[in-house]
py3Dmol code that shows the C-alpha trace and the ligand (Angstrom):
import py3Dmol

protein = """\
ATOM      1  CA  UNK A   1       9.336 -18.564 -12.721  1.00  0.00           C
ATOM      2  CA  UNK A   2       6.486 -20.784 -11.547  1.00  0.00           C
ATOM      3  CA  UNK A   3       2.993 -19.336 -12.099  1.00  0.00           C
ATOM      4  CA  UNK A   4       0.562 -20.767  -9.550  1.00  0.00           C
ATOM      5  CA  UNK A   5      -3.195 -20.282  -9.315  1.00  0.00           C
ATOM      6  CA  UNK A   6      -4.163 -22.700  -6.546  1.00  0.00           C
ATOM      7  CA  UNK A   7      -3.838 -22.051  -2.794  1.00  0.00           C
ATOM      8  CA  UNK A   8      -2.654 -25.607  -2.118  1.00  0.00           C
ATOM      9  CA  UNK A   9       0.084 -25.388  -4.720  1.00  0.00           C
ATOM     10  CA  UNK A  10       1.214 -22.014  -3.426  1.00  0.00           C
ATOM     11  CA  UNK A  11       1.341 -23.317   0.147  1.00  0.00           C
ATOM     12  CA  UNK A  12       3.385 -26.308  -1.025  1.00  0.00           C
ATOM     13  CA  UNK A  13       5.744 -24.247  -3.194  1.00  0.00           C
ATOM     14  CA  UNK A  14       6.505 -21.790  -0.371  1.00  0.00           C
ATOM     15  CA  UNK A  15       7.028 -24.562   2.135  1.00  0.00           C
ATOM     16  CA  UNK A  16       9.384 -26.317  -0.335  1.00  0.00           C
ATOM     17  CA  UNK A  17      11.420 -23.087  -0.543  1.00  0.00           C
ATOM     18  CA  UNK A  18      11.903 -23.107   3.238  1.00  0.00           C
ATOM     19  CA  UNK A  19      12.518 -26.866   3.337  1.00  0.00           C
ATOM     20  CA  UNK A  20      15.361 -26.314   0.848  1.00  0.00           C
ATOM     21  CA  UNK A  21      16.955 -23.877   3.327  1.00  0.00           C
ATOM     22  CA  UNK A  22      16.095 -20.737   1.332  1.00  0.00           C
ATOM     23  CA  UNK A  23      14.721 -17.494   2.727  1.00  0.00           C
ATOM     24  CA  UNK A  24      11.361 -16.515   1.225  1.00  0.00           C
ATOM     25  CA  UNK A  25      10.349 -12.933   0.390  1.00  0.00           C
ATOM     26  CA  UNK A  26       6.676 -12.218  -0.307  1.00  0.00           C
ATOM     27  CA  UNK A  27       5.352  -9.154  -2.136  1.00  0.00           C
ATOM     28  CA  UNK A  28       1.539  -8.994  -1.931  1.00  0.00           C
ATOM     29  CA  UNK A  29       0.073  -6.919  -4.797  1.00  0.00           C
ATOM     30  CA  UNK A  30      -3.063  -6.341  -6.800  1.00  0.00           C
ATOM     31  CA  UNK A  31      -1.100  -6.373 -10.076  1.00  0.00           C
ATOM     32  CA  UNK A  32      -0.958  -3.634 -12.748  1.00  0.00           C
ATOM     33  CA  UNK A  33       2.737  -3.317 -11.956  1.00  0.00           C
ATOM     34  CA  UNK A  34       4.529   0.019 -12.023  1.00  0.00           C
ATOM     35  CA  UNK A  35       7.944   1.118 -10.762  1.00  0.00           C
ATOM     36  CA  UNK A  36       6.682   1.028  -7.161  1.00  0.00           C
ATOM     37  CA  UNK A  37       5.977  -2.712  -7.421  1.00  0.00           C
ATOM     38  CA  UNK A  38       9.281  -3.335  -9.168  1.00  0.00           C
ATOM     39  CA  UNK A  39      11.143  -1.623  -6.333  1.00  0.00           C
ATOM     40  CA  UNK A  40       9.355  -3.918  -3.818  1.00  0.00           C
ATOM     41  CA  UNK A  41      10.347  -6.972  -5.864  1.00  0.00           C
ATOM     42  CA  UNK A  42      13.950  -5.727  -6.047  1.00  0.00           C
ATOM     43  CA  UNK A  43      14.020  -5.069  -2.289  1.00  0.00           C
ATOM     44  CA  UNK A  44      12.751  -8.615  -1.698  1.00  0.00           C
ATOM     45  CA  UNK A  45      15.353 -10.062  -4.076  1.00  0.00           C
ATOM     46  CA  UNK A  46      18.151  -8.182  -2.340  1.00  0.00           C
ATOM     47  CA  UNK A  47      17.517  -9.829   1.034  1.00  0.00           C
ATOM     48  CA  UNK A  48      15.766 -13.129   0.215  1.00  0.00           C
ATOM     49  CA  UNK A  49      16.772 -16.195  -1.797  1.00  0.00           C
ATOM     50  CA  UNK A  50      13.387 -16.708  -3.462  1.00  0.00           C
ATOM     51  CA  UNK A  51      10.824 -13.992  -4.188  1.00  0.00           C
ATOM     52  CA  UNK A  52       7.111 -14.782  -4.355  1.00  0.00           C
ATOM     53  CA  UNK A  53       4.648 -12.194  -5.628  1.00  0.00           C
ATOM     54  CA  UNK A  54       0.895 -12.478  -5.249  1.00  0.00           C
ATOM     55  CA  UNK A  55      -1.440 -10.796  -7.711  1.00  0.00           C
ATOM     56  CA  UNK A  56      -5.010 -10.668  -6.500  1.00  0.00           C
ATOM     57  CA  UNK A  57      -7.505  -7.845  -6.867  1.00  0.00           C
ATOM     58  CA  UNK A  58      -9.263  -8.398  -3.566  1.00  0.00           C
ATOM     59  CA  UNK A  59     -13.001  -7.658  -3.899  1.00  0.00           C
ATOM     60  CA  UNK A  60     -13.370  -7.364  -0.100  1.00  0.00           C
ATOM     61  CA  UNK A  61     -11.417  -4.100   0.016  1.00  0.00           C
ATOM     62  CA  UNK A  62     -13.486  -2.231  -2.600  1.00  0.00           C
ATOM     63  CA  UNK A  63     -16.572  -0.374  -1.468  1.00  0.00           C
ATOM     64  CA  UNK A  64     -18.386  -0.576  -4.809  1.00  0.00           C
ATOM     65  CA  UNK A  65     -18.549  -2.936  -7.763  1.00  0.00           C
ATOM     66  CA  UNK A  66     -17.717  -0.034 -10.109  1.00  0.00           C
ATOM     67  CA  UNK A  67     -14.521   0.828  -8.194  1.00  0.00           C
ATOM     68  CA  UNK A  68     -13.515  -2.835  -8.392  1.00  0.00           C
ATOM     69  CA  UNK A  69     -14.353  -3.019 -12.114  1.00  0.00           C
ATOM     70  CA  UNK A  70     -12.223   0.062 -12.827  1.00  0.00           C
ATOM     71  CA  UNK A  71      -9.125  -1.428 -11.197  1.00  0.00           C
ATOM     72  CA  UNK A  72      -6.566  -1.971 -13.988  1.00  0.00           C
ATOM     73  CA  UNK A  73      -5.470  -5.519 -14.820  1.00  0.00           C
ATOM     74  CA  UNK A  74      -2.780  -6.779 -17.185  1.00  0.00           C
ATOM     75  CA  UNK A  75      -1.647 -10.190 -15.992  1.00  0.00           C
ATOM     76  CA  UNK A  76       0.471 -11.031 -19.061  1.00  0.00           C
ATOM     77  CA  UNK A  77       2.469  -7.832 -18.692  1.00  0.00           C
ATOM     78  CA  UNK A  78       2.834  -8.376 -14.928  1.00  0.00           C
ATOM     79  CA  UNK A  79       4.120 -11.902 -15.570  1.00  0.00           C
ATOM     80  CA  UNK A  80       6.822 -10.673 -17.942  1.00  0.00           C
ATOM     81  CA  UNK A  81       7.826  -7.832 -15.603  1.00  0.00           C
ATOM     82  CA  UNK A  82       8.048 -10.244 -12.654  1.00  0.00           C
ATOM     83  CA  UNK A  83      10.124 -12.657 -14.725  1.00  0.00           C
ATOM     84  CA  UNK A  84      12.480  -9.863 -15.750  1.00  0.00           C
ATOM     85  CA  UNK A  85      13.325  -9.063 -12.116  1.00  0.00           C
ATOM     86  CA  UNK A  86      13.888 -12.679 -11.129  1.00  0.00           C
ATOM     87  CA  UNK A  87      10.675 -13.555  -9.261  1.00  0.00           C
ATOM     88  CA  UNK A  88      10.576 -17.288  -8.457  1.00  0.00           C
ATOM     89  CA  UNK A  89       6.878 -17.816  -7.643  1.00  0.00           C
ATOM     90  CA  UNK A  90       3.928 -15.839  -8.969  1.00  0.00           C
ATOM     91  CA  UNK A  91       0.632 -16.569  -7.248  1.00  0.00           C
ATOM     92  CA  UNK A  92      -2.397 -15.319  -9.208  1.00  0.00           C
ATOM     93  CA  UNK A  93      -5.547 -16.946  -7.816  1.00  0.00           C
ATOM     94  CA  UNK A  94      -9.094 -16.203  -8.979  1.00  0.00           C
ATOM     95  CA  UNK A  95     -11.671 -14.777  -6.543  1.00  0.00           C
ATOM     96  CA  UNK A  96     -13.359 -18.197  -6.531  1.00  0.00           C
ATOM     97  CA  UNK A  97     -10.046 -19.787  -5.540  1.00  0.00           C
ATOM     98  CA  UNK A  98      -9.350 -17.269  -2.751  1.00  0.00           C
ATOM     99  CA  UNK A  99     -12.916 -17.282  -1.437  1.00  0.00           C
ATOM    100  CA  UNK A 100     -14.283 -20.726  -2.390  1.00  0.00           C
ATOM    101  CA  UNK A 101     -17.253 -20.404  -0.024  1.00  0.00           C
ATOM    102  CA  UNK A 102     -18.142 -16.923  -1.299  1.00  0.00           C
ATOM    103  CA  UNK A 103     -17.621 -13.883   0.908  1.00  0.00           C
ATOM    104  CA  UNK A 104     -15.827 -15.082   4.050  1.00  0.00           C
ATOM    105  CA  UNK A 105     -17.873 -15.066   7.243  1.00  0.00           C
ATOM    106  CA  UNK A 106     -14.724 -14.646   9.324  1.00  0.00           C
ATOM    107  CA  UNK A 107     -12.961 -11.347   8.802  1.00  0.00           C
ATOM    108  CA  UNK A 108      -9.955  -9.718  10.425  1.00  0.00           C
ATOM    109  CA  UNK A 109     -10.957  -6.451  12.134  1.00  0.00           C
ATOM    110  CA  UNK A 110      -7.884  -4.239  12.288  1.00  0.00           C
ATOM    111  CA  UNK A 111      -9.074  -2.024  15.181  1.00  0.00           C
ATOM    112  CA  UNK A 112      -8.671   1.715  15.809  1.00  0.00           C
ATOM    113  CA  UNK A 113      -5.774   2.183  13.355  1.00  0.00           C
ATOM    114  CA  UNK A 114      -8.269   1.466  10.587  1.00  0.00           C
ATOM    115  CA  UNK A 115     -10.999   3.844  11.705  1.00  0.00           C
ATOM    116  CA  UNK A 116      -9.544   7.181  10.708  1.00  0.00           C
ATOM    117  CA  UNK A 117      -8.100   8.786   7.561  1.00  0.00           C
ATOM    118  CA  UNK A 118      -8.486   6.253   4.714  1.00  0.00           C
ATOM    119  CA  UNK A 119     -10.740   4.135   6.921  1.00  0.00           C
ATOM    120  CA  UNK A 120     -13.133   7.042   7.461  1.00  0.00           C
ATOM    121  CA  UNK A 121     -13.398   7.695   3.724  1.00  0.00           C
ATOM    122  CA  UNK A 122     -13.543   4.034   2.732  1.00  0.00           C
ATOM    123  CA  UNK A 123     -15.609   2.093   5.319  1.00  0.00           C
ATOM    124  CA  UNK A 124     -14.718  -1.604   5.408  1.00  0.00           C
ATOM    125  CA  UNK A 125     -11.633  -1.137   3.232  1.00  0.00           C
ATOM    126  CA  UNK A 126      -9.079  -2.088   5.872  1.00  0.00           C
ATOM    127  CA  UNK A 127     -11.115  -5.052   7.103  1.00  0.00           C
ATOM    128  CA  UNK A 128     -10.877  -6.349   3.522  1.00  0.00           C
ATOM    129  CA  UNK A 129      -7.144  -5.619   3.398  1.00  0.00           C
ATOM    130  CA  UNK A 130      -6.465  -7.212   6.808  1.00  0.00           C
ATOM    131  CA  UNK A 131      -8.488 -10.297   5.881  1.00  0.00           C
ATOM    132  CA  UNK A 132      -6.724 -10.940   2.579  1.00  0.00           C
ATOM    133  CA  UNK A 133      -3.266 -10.113   3.949  1.00  0.00           C
ATOM    134  CA  UNK A 134      -3.838 -12.595   6.795  1.00  0.00           C
ATOM    135  CA  UNK A 135      -4.865 -15.246   4.248  1.00  0.00           C
ATOM    136  CA  UNK A 136      -1.830 -14.547   2.050  1.00  0.00           C
ATOM    137  CA  UNK A 137       0.559 -14.656   5.018  1.00  0.00           C
ATOM    138  CA  UNK A 138      -1.065 -17.852   6.251  1.00  0.00           C
ATOM    139  CA  UNK A 139      -0.642 -19.460   2.810  1.00  0.00           C
ATOM    140  CA  UNK A 140       2.975 -18.360   2.396  1.00  0.00           C
ATOM    141  CA  UNK A 141       4.109 -19.220   5.947  1.00  0.00           C
ATOM    142  CA  UNK A 142       7.305 -17.847   7.481  1.00  0.00           C
ATOM    143  CA  UNK A 143       8.726 -15.126   5.264  1.00  0.00           C
ATOM    144  CA  UNK A 144       9.722 -11.506   4.931  1.00  0.00           C
ATOM    145  CA  UNK A 145       6.789  -9.561   3.456  1.00  0.00           C
ATOM    146  CA  UNK A 146       7.373  -6.286   1.625  1.00  0.00           C
ATOM    147  CA  UNK A 147       4.869  -3.406   1.589  1.00  0.00           C
ATOM    148  CA  UNK A 148       5.209   0.101   0.164  1.00  0.00           C
ATOM    149  CA  UNK A 149       5.234   3.171   2.407  1.00  0.00           C
ATOM    150  CA  UNK A 150       2.999   4.801  -0.194  1.00  0.00           C
ATOM    151  CA  UNK A 151       0.032   3.132   1.572  1.00  0.00           C
ATOM    152  CA  UNK A 152       1.329   4.233   4.955  1.00  0.00           C
ATOM    153  CA  UNK A 153      -1.811   3.489   6.966  1.00  0.00           C
ATOM    154  CA  UNK A 154      -1.997   0.020   5.413  1.00  0.00           C
ATOM    155  CA  UNK A 155       1.655  -0.608   6.338  1.00  0.00           C
ATOM    156  CA  UNK A 156       1.058   0.558   9.933  1.00  0.00           C
ATOM    157  CA  UNK A 157      -1.932  -1.694  10.394  1.00  0.00           C
ATOM    158  CA  UNK A 158      -0.275  -4.708   8.757  1.00  0.00           C
ATOM    159  CA  UNK A 159       2.624  -4.300  11.212  1.00  0.00           C
ATOM    160  CA  UNK A 160       0.142  -4.167  14.088  1.00  0.00           C
ATOM    161  CA  UNK A 161      -1.841  -7.147  12.729  1.00  0.00           C
ATOM    162  CA  UNK A 162       1.313  -9.299  12.522  1.00  0.00           C
ATOM    163  CA  UNK A 163       2.290  -8.331  16.072  1.00  0.00           C
ATOM    164  CA  UNK A 164      -1.211  -8.811  17.525  1.00  0.00           C
ATOM    165  CA  UNK A 165      -1.752 -12.209  15.855  1.00  0.00           C
ATOM    166  CA  UNK A 166       1.828 -13.490  16.377  1.00  0.00           C
ATOM    167  CA  UNK A 167       2.269 -14.242  12.682  1.00  0.00           C
ATOM    168  CA  UNK A 168       5.677 -15.649  11.761  1.00  0.00           C
ATOM    169  CA  UNK A 169       6.433 -12.871   9.309  1.00  0.00           C
ATOM    170  CA  UNK A 170       8.830  -9.942   9.220  1.00  0.00           C
ATOM    171  CA  UNK A 171       7.217  -6.879   7.671  1.00  0.00           C
ATOM    172  CA  UNK A 172       9.541  -4.659   5.620  1.00  0.00           C
ATOM    173  CA  UNK A 173       8.376  -1.166   4.626  1.00  0.00           C
ATOM    174  CA  UNK A 174       9.878   0.209   1.397  1.00  0.00           C
ATOM    175  CA  UNK A 175      10.171   3.866   0.329  1.00  0.00           C
ATOM    176  CA  UNK A 176       7.654   5.380  -2.074  1.00  0.00           C
ATOM    177  CA  UNK A 177       8.775   5.541  -5.703  1.00  0.00           C
ATOM    178  CA  UNK A 178       8.003   8.853  -7.409  1.00  0.00           C
ATOM    179  CA  UNK A 179       7.799  10.151 -10.951  1.00  0.00           C
ATOM    180  CA  UNK A 180      10.371  12.850 -11.793  1.00  0.00           C
ATOM    181  CA  UNK A 181       7.861  15.586 -10.836  1.00  0.00           C
ATOM    182  CA  UNK A 182       7.213  14.046  -7.412  1.00  0.00           C
ATOM    183  CA  UNK A 183       3.911  12.256  -8.096  1.00  0.00           C
ATOM    184  CA  UNK A 184       3.895   8.961  -6.178  1.00  0.00           C
ATOM    185  CA  UNK A 185       3.654   5.932  -8.497  1.00  0.00           C
ATOM    186  CA  UNK A 186       0.182   4.369  -8.270  1.00  0.00           C
ATOM    187  CA  UNK A 187      -1.968   2.145 -10.453  1.00  0.00           C
ATOM    188  CA  UNK A 188      -4.622   4.870 -10.183  1.00  0.00           C
ATOM    189  CA  UNK A 189      -2.407   7.414 -12.018  1.00  0.00           C
ATOM    190  CA  UNK A 190      -3.318   5.768 -15.332  1.00  0.00           C
ATOM    191  CA  UNK A 191      -6.855   7.106 -14.922  1.00  0.00           C
ATOM    192  CA  UNK A 192      -5.644  10.719 -14.840  1.00  0.00           C
ATOM    193  CA  UNK A 193      -6.099  12.762 -18.037  1.00  0.00           C
ATOM    194  CA  UNK A 194      -3.206  15.112 -18.982  1.00  0.00           C
ATOM    195  CA  UNK A 195      -4.521  18.150 -17.048  1.00  0.00           C
ATOM    196  CA  UNK A 196      -5.358  16.105 -13.961  1.00  0.00           C
ATOM    197  CA  UNK A 197      -2.002  14.323 -14.199  1.00  0.00           C
ATOM    198  CA  UNK A 198      -0.243  17.656 -14.010  1.00  0.00           C
ATOM    199  CA  UNK A 199      -2.539  18.899 -11.202  1.00  0.00           C
ATOM    200  CA  UNK A 200      -1.886  15.689  -9.224  1.00  0.00           C
ATOM    201  CA  UNK A 201       1.625  16.901  -8.343  1.00  0.00           C
ATOM    202  CA  UNK A 202      -0.104  19.196  -5.829  1.00  0.00           C
ATOM    203  CA  UNK A 203      -0.168  16.370  -3.268  1.00  0.00           C
ATOM    204  CA  UNK A 204       3.610  16.109  -3.108  1.00  0.00           C
ATOM    205  CA  UNK A 205       3.973  19.898  -3.245  1.00  0.00           C
ATOM    206  CA  UNK A 206       1.688  20.175  -0.216  1.00  0.00           C
ATOM    207  CA  UNK A 207       3.722  17.553   1.658  1.00  0.00           C
ATOM    208  CA  UNK A 208       6.938  19.404   0.843  1.00  0.00           C
ATOM    209  CA  UNK A 209       5.382  22.664   2.060  1.00  0.00           C
ATOM    210  CA  UNK A 210       4.329  20.912   5.293  1.00  0.00           C
ATOM    211  CA  UNK A 211       7.854  19.573   5.756  1.00  0.00           C
ATOM    212  CA  UNK A 212       9.294  23.052   5.142  1.00  0.00           C
ATOM    213  CA  UNK A 213       6.888  24.565   7.681  1.00  0.00           C
ATOM    214  CA  UNK A 214       8.158  22.053  10.250  1.00  0.00           C
ATOM    215  CA  UNK A 215      11.807  22.663   9.444  1.00  0.00           C
ATOM    216  CA  UNK A 216      11.362  26.416   9.697  1.00  0.00           C
ATOM    217  CA  UNK A 217       9.942  26.177  13.192  1.00  0.00           C
ATOM    218  CA  UNK A 218       6.168  25.538  13.082  1.00  0.00           C
ATOM    219  CA  UNK A 219       5.113  24.887  16.687  1.00  0.00           C
ATOM    220  CA  UNK A 220       1.587  23.511  16.197  1.00  0.00           C
ATOM    221  CA  UNK A 221       0.199  20.701  14.011  1.00  0.00           C
ATOM    222  CA  UNK A 222      -2.575  23.082  12.940  1.00  0.00           C
ATOM    223  CA  UNK A 223       0.015  25.432  11.429  1.00  0.00           C
ATOM    224  CA  UNK A 224       1.603  22.620   9.392  1.00  0.00           C
ATOM    225  CA  UNK A 225      -1.784  21.303   8.317  1.00  0.00           C
ATOM    226  CA  UNK A 226      -2.981  24.788   7.298  1.00  0.00           C
ATOM    227  CA  UNK A 227       0.112  25.145   5.117  1.00  0.00           C
ATOM    228  CA  UNK A 228      -0.706  21.900   3.282  1.00  0.00           C
ATOM    229  CA  UNK A 229      -4.392  22.840   2.960  1.00  0.00           C
ATOM    230  CA  UNK A 230      -3.384  26.176   1.418  1.00  0.00           C
ATOM    231  CA  UNK A 231      -1.246  24.525  -1.261  1.00  0.00           C
ATOM    232  CA  UNK A 232      -4.068  22.184  -2.293  1.00  0.00           C
ATOM    233  CA  UNK A 233      -6.642  25.006  -2.234  1.00  0.00           C
ATOM    234  CA  UNK A 234      -4.641  26.810  -4.920  1.00  0.00           C
ATOM    235  CA  UNK A 235      -5.144  23.888  -7.349  1.00  0.00           C
ATOM    236  CA  UNK A 236      -8.725  24.070  -8.589  1.00  0.00           C
ATOM    237  CA  UNK A 237      -8.678  20.531 -10.014  1.00  0.00           C
ATOM    238  CA  UNK A 238      -7.943  19.070  -6.578  1.00  0.00           C
ATOM    239  CA  UNK A 239     -10.437  18.508  -3.794  1.00  0.00           C
ATOM    240  CA  UNK A 240      -8.788  17.839  -0.438  1.00  0.00           C
ATOM    241  CA  UNK A 241      -9.963  15.023   1.825  1.00  0.00           C
ATOM    242  CA  UNK A 242      -7.364  15.393   4.594  1.00  0.00           C
ATOM    243  CA  UNK A 243      -3.876  16.778   5.200  1.00  0.00           C
ATOM    244  CA  UNK A 244      -2.540  15.889   8.635  1.00  0.00           C
ATOM    245  CA  UNK A 245       0.600  15.471  10.671  1.00  0.00           C
ATOM    246  CA  UNK A 246       0.605  12.252  12.718  1.00  0.00           C
ATOM    247  CA  UNK A 247       2.671  10.008  14.929  1.00  0.00           C
ATOM    248  CA  UNK A 248       4.058   7.349  12.517  1.00  0.00           C
ATOM    249  CA  UNK A 249       3.107   4.394  14.732  1.00  0.00           C
ATOM    250  CA  UNK A 250      -0.307   5.294  16.161  1.00  0.00           C
ATOM    251  CA  UNK A 251      -1.310   7.588  13.263  1.00  0.00           C
ATOM    252  CA  UNK A 252      -2.862   9.806  15.946  1.00  0.00           C
ATOM    253  CA  UNK A 253      -2.019  13.418  16.709  1.00  0.00           C
ATOM    254  CA  UNK A 254       1.625  13.634  17.789  1.00  0.00           C
ATOM    255  CA  UNK A 255       2.324  14.458  21.420  1.00  0.00           C
ATOM    256  CA  UNK A 256       4.816  17.077  20.231  1.00  0.00           C
ATOM    257  CA  UNK A 257       6.296  18.210  16.932  1.00  0.00           C
ATOM    258  CA  UNK A 258       9.653  16.609  17.701  1.00  0.00           C
ATOM    259  CA  UNK A 259      11.069  13.194  16.767  1.00  0.00           C
ATOM    260  CA  UNK A 260       9.697  11.235  13.829  1.00  0.00           C
ATOM    261  CA  UNK A 261       6.465  12.456  12.285  1.00  0.00           C
ATOM    262  CA  UNK A 262       4.474  11.587   9.169  1.00  0.00           C
ATOM    263  CA  UNK A 263       2.576  13.954   6.927  1.00  0.00           C
ATOM    264  CA  UNK A 264      -0.392  12.251   5.266  1.00  0.00           C
ATOM    265  CA  UNK A 265      -2.580  13.642   2.505  1.00  0.00           C
ATOM    266  CA  UNK A 266      -5.550  12.478   0.411  1.00  0.00           C
ATOM    267  CA  UNK A 267      -7.275  14.419  -2.349  1.00  0.00           C
ATOM    268  CA  UNK A 268      -9.493  13.787  -5.323  1.00  0.00           C
ATOM    269  CA  UNK A 269      -7.996  15.023  -8.597  1.00  0.00           C
ATOM    270  CA  UNK A 270     -10.539  14.784 -11.407  1.00  0.00           C
ATOM    271  CA  UNK A 271     -12.054  11.300 -11.180  1.00  0.00           C
ATOM    272  CA  UNK A 272      -9.275   9.787  -9.062  1.00  0.00           C
ATOM    273  CA  UNK A 273      -8.726   9.742  -5.313  1.00  0.00           C
ATOM    274  CA  UNK A 274      -5.001   9.918  -4.560  1.00  0.00           C
ATOM    275  CA  UNK A 275      -3.019   9.488  -1.343  1.00  0.00           C
ATOM    276  CA  UNK A 276       0.566  10.314  -0.456  1.00  0.00           C
ATOM    277  CA  UNK A 277       2.747  10.822   2.621  1.00  0.00           C
ATOM    278  CA  UNK A 278       6.168  11.995   3.719  1.00  0.00           C
ATOM    279  CA  UNK A 279       8.324  11.165   6.721  1.00  0.00           C
ATOM    280  CA  UNK A 280       9.915  14.044   8.633  1.00  0.00           C
ATOM    281  CA  UNK A 281      12.274  14.141  11.595  1.00  0.00           C
TER     282      UNK A 281
END
"""
ligand_1 = """\
10
PAF
O -1.569 -2.639 -1.410
C -2.171 -3.502 -2.089
O -1.886 -3.707 -3.272
C -3.288 -4.308 -1.439
O -3.990 -3.549 -0.507
C -2.786 -5.619 -0.815
C -1.826 -5.356 0.337
C -2.108 -6.482 -1.865
C -3.978 -6.397 -0.254
O -4.913 -6.696 -1.247
"""
view = py3Dmol.view(width=600, height=400)
view.addModel(protein, "pdb")
view.setStyle({"model": 0}, {"cartoon": {"style": "trace"}})
view.addModel(ligand_1, "xyz")
view.setStyle({"model": 1}, {"stick": {}})
view.zoomTo()
view.show()
């Protein structure tokens, strides 16, 4: 595995992969690998000849310096995990390397998809995500890029960004990986103490209750949402931000409760804000 820290070298290495006739898979990450990341790397390896992973904790997508400082980092461990699953290129630039002129003056504004839900709670977050994803896709060139469904709003807006800007990239969404009790794998889970860790399963329980309400004939979104709210309300360690049923493409209210839908939830459990979602048909 080649470990690369410079943008120029990464651009050259990815273009060499294509020049050699190989298909490139890119997995953009912020490191601190868990099973969710490993499943993205495996998905990339199963359909691409060479897998590149980027590890960059993007300051632009954090609203405060303390949130950024708390983000876990363990590059040595990430390197050995990436090596173990056959990654070919690991790109781990510094902030100075990614943003050599300081904070970029040009940013990618993702539009209405970014305004609600996570965007409402974390102003500027998705502009930071869209800007760094555009840079990473520009550096890697034509590829398949793999993103987890766990960050469903991020996946939806990256798909829209690629379509709107005609980027030569195929976006592949991969299913959320869960612990045995249903908690979605996330780098943030490490900040949960034992009691909060156990309380955090309430997010998935609420999603399951929402899904059950739909399958047993709920006719209105409000009914499904009230069911999810009720489950979270019963867990005193959890403070709900939102629990909604949305259209999976627009992330707006669905025209009807038929066809594909997505249940999205966000709640604070102890010191950690968690998100999760579930697809329903
Ligand atoms: O999902 C993440 O880890 C980040 O938001 C991403 C896509 C790597 C951009 O920094």
